[in-house]
C-alpha positions in Angstrom: -7.6 4.6 -6.8 -9.3 7.5 -8.6 -7.5 10.7 -9.4 -10.1 13.3 -10.3 -12.3 10.9 -12.4 -14.5 12.4 -15.1 -17.3 11.0 -17.3 -15.3 11.8 -20.5 -12.2 9.6 -20.5 -9.0 10.7 -22.3 -5.8 8.8 -21.6 -3.3 11.3 -20.3 0.2 10.7 -21.7 2.5 10.9 -18.7 5.1 8.2 -19.5 7.7 7.2 -22.0 8.4 3.8 -23.6 6.4 1.1 -21.7 8.5 -1.7 -20.2 5.9 -3.9 -18.5 4.1 -7.0 -19.7 1.4 -9.1 -18.0 3.7 -12.1 -17.9 6.5 -10.2 -16.1 4.8 -7.5 -14.1 4.2 -7.6 -10.4 0.8 -6.3 -9.3 2.1 -4.7 -6.1 4.8 -2.9 -7.9 2.3 -1.6 -10.4 -0.1 -0.6 -7.6 2.6 1.4 -5.9 3.5 3.2 -9.1 -0.1 3.9 -10.1 -1.7 4.7 -6.7 0.5 5.4 -3.8 2.4 8.6 -3.0 3.8 8.0 0.5 6.2 10.9 0.5 3.4 13.4 -0.4 1.2 11.8 2.3 4.0 12.1 4.9 4.8 15.7 3.8 1.2 16.6 4.4 1.3 14.9 7.9 4.4 16.8 8.8 2.9 20.1 7.7 -0.5 19.9 9.5 1.0 18.3 12.6 3.7 21.0 13.0 1.2 23.7 12.4 -1.1 22.4 15.2 1.5 21.2 17.8 4.7 23.1 16.9 6.8 20.1 16.4 7.2 17.2 14.0 5.5 13.9 14.7 7.6 10.8 15.4 5.3 7.8 16.0 3.0 6.5 13.2 0.6 3.7 12.8 -0.4 2.7 9.3 -3.7 0.9 9.2 -4.7 -1.4 6.3 -1.0 -1.1 5.5 -0.8 -3.7 2.7 2.9 -3.8 1.8 3.7 -1.3 4.5 5.2 1.1 2.0 4.2 4.3 3.9 5.4 3.0 7.2 8.7 2.0 5.7 9.2 5.5 4.2 8.3 6.9 7.6 11.2 5.2 9.4 13.5 6.2 6.5 12.5 9.8 6.8 14.0 10.6 10.2 16.2 8.6 12.5 13.8 9.4 15.4 10.7 8.0 13.7 9.0 4.7 14.6 6.1 3.0 12.9 3.7 0.2 13.3 2.1 -1.3 10.1 -1.1 -3.3 10.5 -2.9 -5.5 7.9 -5.0 -8.6 8.2 -4.1 -10.0 4.7 -0.8 -12.1 4.8 -0.2 -11.8 1.1 0.9 -8.1 0.9 2.8 -8.6 4.2 4.8 -11.4 2.7 5.5 -9.1 -0.3 6.8 -6.5 2.2 9.1 -9.1 3.7 10.5 -10.1 0.3 10.7 -6.7 -1.5 10.8 -3.7 0.9 12.2 -5.0 4.2 15.5 -6.1 2.6 16.1 -2.5 1.5 15.8 -1.1 5.1 18.9 -0.7 7.3 19.1 -2.7 10.5 18.2 0.5 12.4 15.2 1.2 10.3 14.0 -2.4 10.6 14.3 -2.1 14.4 12.0 1.0 14.3 9.4 -0.6 12.2 6.9 -3.2 13.5 4.8 -5.0 10.9 1.8 -6.9 12.3 -0.8 -9.2 10.8 -3.8 -8.3 12.8 -7.2 -6.7 12.8 -7.0 -2.9 13.0 -9.2 -2.8 16.1 -7.1 -5.3 18.0 -6.1 -4.0 21.4 -2.4 -4.8 20.8 -2.3 -2.1 18.1 -3.1 0.7 20.5 0.4 1.4 21.7 3.3 3.1 19.8 6.6 1.3 19.6 8.2 3.4 22.3 5.2 3.3 24.6 2.3 5.8 25.0 0.0 6.8 22.2 0.7 7.4 18.6 1.4 10.9 17.1 -0.6 9.9 14.0 -2.7 7.0 12.7 -3.2 6.7 8.9 -6.1 5.0 7.1 -5.5 5.7 3.4 -6.6 4.5 -0.1 -10.2 4.5 1.2 -9.5 1.1 2.8 -11.5 1.9 5.9 -14.6 1.7 3.7 -14.6 -2.0 4.3 -16.6 -1.1 7.4 -20.1 -0.9 5.9 -22.2 -0.5 9.0 -22.2 2.6 11.1 -21.6 0.7 14.4 -18.5 -1.0 12.9 -17.1 2.3 11.7 -17.7 3.8 15.1 -15.9 0.9 16.7 -12.9 1.5 14.5 -12.8 5.2 15.1 -13.1 4.6 18.9 -10.2 2.2 18.6 -8.1 4.9 16.8 -9.1 7.5 19.3 -7.8 5.3 22.1 -4.6 4.7 20.2 -3.6 8.4 19.9 -1.5 10.4 22.4 -2.6 13.8 23.7 -1.0 15.3 20.7 -2.3 12.9 18.1 -3.9 13.1 14.6 -6.0 10.7 12.7 -5.7 11.1 9.0 -7.9 9.5 6.3 -8.4 10.1 2.7 -11.7 10.4 0.9 -13.2 10.7 -2.6 -16.6 12.0 -3.3 -18.7 14.0 -5.8 -21.3 12.7 -8.2 -18.9 10.6 -10.2 -18.5 8.3 -7.2 -22.2 7.2 -7.7 -21.9 6.0 -11.3 -20.4 3.0 -13.1 -17.4 4.1 -15.0 -14.0 3.1 -16.2 -11.0 5.5 -16.1 -7.7 4.8 -17.8 -4.6 6.8 -17.0 -1.3 6.2 -18.8 1.6 5.8 -16.5 5.3 5.2 -17.3 5.3 1.7 -18.8 1.6 0.8 -18.5 -2.0 2.0 -18.3 -3.7 2.1 -15.0 -7.4 1.1 -15.1 -9.8 2.3 -12.4 -13.2 0.5 -12.7 -16.1 1.6 -10.6 -17.9 -1.6 -11.5 -21.2 -1.3 -9.6 -23.0 1.0 -7.1 -26.2 0.4 -5.1 -27.7 3.7 -4.2 -29.9 2.0 -1.5 -27.1 0.3 0.5 -24.2 2.4 -0.7 -22.4 -0.7 -1.7 -19.6 0.1 -4.1 -17.5 -2.5 -6.0 -14.3 -1.4 -7.7 -11.4 -3.0 -9.5 -7.9 -1.9 -10.3 -6.3 -3.4 -13.5 -3.4 -2.8 -15.8 -2.9 -2.8 -19.5 0.4 -3.0 -21.4 1.8 -2.0 -24.8 2.1 -5.6 -26.0 -1.6 -6.0 -25.9 -1.6 -8.1 -22.7 -3.4 -7.0 -19.5 -3.8 -7.7 -15.9 -7.6 -7.1 -15.4 -9.1 -7.0 -11.9 -5.7 -7.2 -10.2 -7.3 -5.8 -7.1 -11.0 -5.9 -6.0 -12.6 -3.6 -3.4 -16.0 -4.2 -1.8 -16.8 -1.0 0.1 -19.7 1.2 1.3 -19.5 4.7 -0.2 -19.4 7.0 2.8 -20.2 10.7 2.6 -18.0 13.3 4.4 -20.9 14.6 6.7 -21.5 11.0 7.8 -17.9 10.4 8.6 -17.5 13.7 10.4 -20.5 12.9 12.6 -19.0 9.4 13.6 -15.6 10.9 14.3 -17.2 13.5 16.6 -19.2 10.7 18.3 -15.9 8.8 18.8 -14.5 11.7 20.7 -12.6 13.7 18.0 -13.3 17.3 18.9 -11.9 18.7 15.7 -12.5 17.3 12.2 -11.0 19.2 9.2 -11.2 18.5 5.5 -8.5 19.4 3.1 -9.6 19.3 -0.5 -7.3 18.9 -3.5 -7.0 22.0 -5.7 -7.8 21.7 -9.4 -5.8 23.2 -12.2 -7.5 25.3 -15.0 -8.5 22.1 -16.8 -10.2 20.5 -13.7 -7.4 18.1 -13.0 -6.0 17.5 -9.5 -2.8 19.3 -8.6 -1.7 17.4 -5.5 -2.1 20.5 -3.4 -4.6 20.3 -0.5 -6.1 23.3 1.3 -8.4 23.5 4.3 -12.1 24.0 3.6 -15.1 24.5 5.8 -17.4 24.7 2.7 -16.8 23.7 -0.9 -18.4 24.0 -4.3 -20.2 21.0 -5.8 -17.9 18.9 -8.1 -18.1 15.7 -9.9 -14.9 14.5 -8.3 -13.5 15.7 -4.9 -10.3 14.2 -3.4 -9.6 15.1 0.1 -7.8 14.4 3.4 -9.7 14.2 6.7 -7.7 15.3 9.7 -9.2 14.5 13.1 -7.9 15.5 16.5 -9.0 14.5 20.0 
């Protein structure tokens, strides 16, 4: 996914000698290395949750979980943590079973439920130990698969019903003028180049089609390894729908930039923000 995209594309050299090829690389492994930062997401959850409720959360549901990497890291983080990971696609869930689950201890496996289901299914509304969840995650902009307002409201209502009295709903978001243009961004990672392709955008419908691909030193590539058909949602729209779903507080934490305009990975609470070509943020909603 994007990390402070810009119209002028320079490949940032962040890695050493590449080790991947298209023939031998695994797309989910590359995705995790290029896109996901579960420990940073969970650190952020711990910080905002403890600030609001004076304790650490323990029950987490990861919606659109894919390979359930974040939920797995959650049960590894503290022995009191439980997690439910939900995804409708069987392919990444099989990858979890073959690659991540074997690395979990028996106790960690016991505290993690992985479900193939729709995120709005009623069976996903209860935490593993009963009661509502302390936190529900919808990350990597995956909830943008809901293109109609009524569908998004149905999902947010379902999340609201899933949370305990001390519960938080966390989403990520990217915005700014660069989200409305067709562009290709290449970022050099350790062993490969991560390619973010905003392939098409319809300003009338808001439909946004994106691809993730990978390129390797030997000249091979894995183009369009992942495809996303989304609606580009604006923050004010999402805040309104969250309020309608019964979330009384909706806060936006925006990623700080360094002096060169690149993201720092540090997120601070904003009520208003300056216009920017690329804005990466967390949305934190509380009942």
